[in-house]
N, C-alpha and C positions, 0 to 999 in steps of 0.2 A: 491672494493665492486661493482662498476658499471658494471663490466664484469659479475658478478654473479647474479645480480639483474634481475629477469624475466621481460618481457614486455607482457601484463600489469603487474604491480608490485605485485599483489597478485595472479597471475596465479598459479594454483595448490594448493593454500591454502584452508583449510577446516574450515569453521566457523559455530559455533553453536550460534544462536541468540534466546534468550528467552525473554518472556514478551511482545510479539507483540499482540496488541488488535485490531488495525485497521490501516488504511492508515495514521493516524495522529500520530501514536506511534513513539517514539524515536527509538525503536527497528527496526521499518520498515525503518527509515532513515539509520540506520547502515547496515541493510541487503542490501538495494539498493546500498549503497556506496561500500560495499564489492564486490557485484556482478559486478558493473561497472568496478572494478579494477581486475576482473578475478577470484574471489574466488567462491568456491562451498559452498552451504548453507544447513544447517539443521535448521529448524524453528519449534518452538513449540507454542502451544496454550493452554490457561488455562482450558477451559471447552467447552462443546458442544455449548453454546451460542456464545462464542468467535470464535469458529471454522468457523462459517458461514462468518465472516468478514475476517479471516486470510487466509483461504484456497485459495481464488482467488489470494491473494497477493503472497502466496508461489508458486502457479502454475505459475504465471507470471514471478517470479524470478527463475523458474525451479529448485526448491529445491528438491533434491532426497529423503531427509528425512524430514518428516512432522509428528509430534507426539504430543499427549497431554502431558502437564506437569503442574501438581498441585504440587508445591514444598512442600506442607504439606503431600504428599503421597510418602514415600520413594521408593515404588515399581515403580512409574512412573519415578522418577529421575534415578533410576538404569536402567530402560528400555531404556531411551534415550541414555545413554552412552554405553549401550550394543549394541544398534543398530549402533551407530557411530563406535564402534570398529569392529563390524561385517562387515559393509559396506565399511568403509573407512580405517580401520586399524590404524587410528591416528586422531589427532585434532590439529589445529594451533591457532584458535581464539575462545574465548568465550565471549559473551556479556550477562551480567545479567542486565536486565531492568525490575525488579520486585519490586513493593512496595505496601504495603497494611496495613491499620489499620481500626479497627471498626469505623464507622462513628461518633458515639457518642464521642469516644476518640479523633478522628481526629479533630472534630469541637469544642471540648471544650478545655479549657486551660490545660497545663501540670499538674498543681496542682490538677485538677479534674480527670485526667486520671486513669483508673482502672488498677490494676496489671495485670489482664487477658488481657486487651486490649493492654497494653504496651508490654507484653510478646509476644503476637501474632504479633504485628507490628515488633518487634525485630527479631522474628524467620523468618517471611516471607520476610521482607525487607533487613535483614542483614545476619543472620546465614545461610540462604539458599545459599548465595554466597560462604560461606566457604565450605558448603557441595558440591557445584558444583566444586569448585577448587580441592577438594579432589579426585573427580572422574575424573576430566579433566587432572590432572597432569600426571598420568601414561600413558596417550595417547599422551602427548606432548614430544615425545622422541627427537625431534629436536628443542626443545624450543617452545615458544608460547607466546600469549598475552591474558590476562584476563582483562575485563572491567566491572566496576560496576557504576551505575548512582547515583550521589549524587545531592546536591543543596547547594546554598550559605547559607541556613539556618542551615547547619551543623556547621558553624563556627561563624556566627553572628546571632543575634536575628532578625528573620523576623516575624512581627506580623501575627498571624493566622496560622503560620506553625506548632506551638504547638508541640506535642510529636514527630513529624517526625524530628524535629531538632536534639534531642539527638540520635534518631535511625540512621540518616544519619551520624552523627558524629562518631558513632560506626562503621558504614560501611566504612568510610574513614580510620579509624584506622585499620580495618581488612585488607584493601588494602595494607597499609604500612607493616604490619606484614607478610602478605602473600608474598609481594615482597621480603622481607628478607628471608623467609623460602624457597621460590621457585627459588630465584635468581641463586643458584648453578646449577639448572637444565636448566638454560637459559630461564626461564619463567618470563615474565615481567607482572606487575600488576599495573593498574591505576584506580583511581576514576575519573570519568568525571562529571563535575559540570555545566550543561547547565543553561542558563537563563530561565525564565518562558516560558513555551510552552503550547499551547492549546491541551493537551492530555487528554484522558479519566481519567487517574489517577489524574491529576491536578484539574479536575473539581470538585473533592470532597472537595477541600480546600475552607474555608470560604473567601468570598470577593476576589476570585482569579483574577477577572477582574481588581481590583485595583492594584494587584501585577504586572500584565502585563503593565498597564499604567505607573506605577512608574518605571519599568525597562526600558521601551522605553524612558522615559523622562531623566533618569540618564545615559544612556549608552553613552559613548564618541562617538561611531559610529552612534548613533542617531536612532537605529532601533533594533527590536527584532531579535533573531536568529530563525532558523527553524531546522527541524529534519535532513536535509541534512548537515547543518553545523556541527551538532553533529556526524553524520555518517562519514563524511570525516575526522574529527579529529581522530576518532577511527581507520579508515582505515590507515591514515598516521602512527599512533602509532604502528600499526600491521606490518608495512613494515620494511625492513632492514634499512631504513633511520633513524629509531628511535631506533635502536638496543641497544643503551646505555642509554635509558631512562626507569626508573622503579620507582614505588612507589610514583608517582606524583598525585596531584589533579589538573586536567586541567580544567580551566574555559573556557567555550564556551558561553559567555554572552555579547559580544559586548563591553566588558571592564567595565561592571557595578561593578565588584568586586574590582576595584581599587579606587572607589569613596568613599569619607568620608561620 
C-alpha cells in the first residue's frame, strides 16, 4: 500500500464539505485538514447571510467550487452534485456537518417537542445525509468516504440536549446502514462524535457553557478538543490507511465517552 499511497496522502482527492458557517465550524476544520493533506475542495454555504462569513474561508482554501446549499431545497442539492460531476467528474469525500431544530423545540424537553419541529430536525439533521449519500455514490466510482457529525447525546442522556439526542441517534443508525449498503462499492461511512465545541450551532443549546466545563473536567486528557482534531480524524479516515474501517462512530472528545 505504501508504494501506491500519494504524498501528500490526499493529493488528487476531491472533497465536498457542507455546513460551514464561519471559522469556528467543524466543517471548516475538516476543510482545512483535507486541504493541508492535498485534497481539492468544494464548499457550500447555507444562505446569503452565511456567505459573507464562508466565502473568504473558501477563497483562502482555494476551493474551485463554492455554492449555496439549503438542504430543504432539492434543486440546490442537485445543483451542487451536478457542478461536481461537471467540473471534477467524480467525488472522493463528503462531509455532512448540518444540524438544525426550531429553537422552541431545541430548548424545551423532548416531551414537549412538537411533531412539526421534531420532523424538521430529523429531515435537516439526519435524512439530508441520506439524500447526499444517494447523490454522492454514483460519483464515487473508485470508492470514497462519507462523514456525518454526531454527539455523545445520541447514545447517553445529556441534560439539555433534548430532541437532538434521538435525532443524532437516528443519524448514527443511518451511517451504519449506509455503510452496509455502500460497502460493495468501496464507499465507507462513519459518524464522527466530537466533544463539545464552541460552534454557532452549539450556541443554541441551553446551558452550553456548563456542557463545555463538564467535558473538560471529565476528559482523561484534561482538555477540550478543537475543530482541527475533528478535521484530521476525518482526513485520516479518508486516506488509504483506514481502508478497512467503515460503519464506525468515532469519538473525538479527549476520552470523555469512556467515563462513567
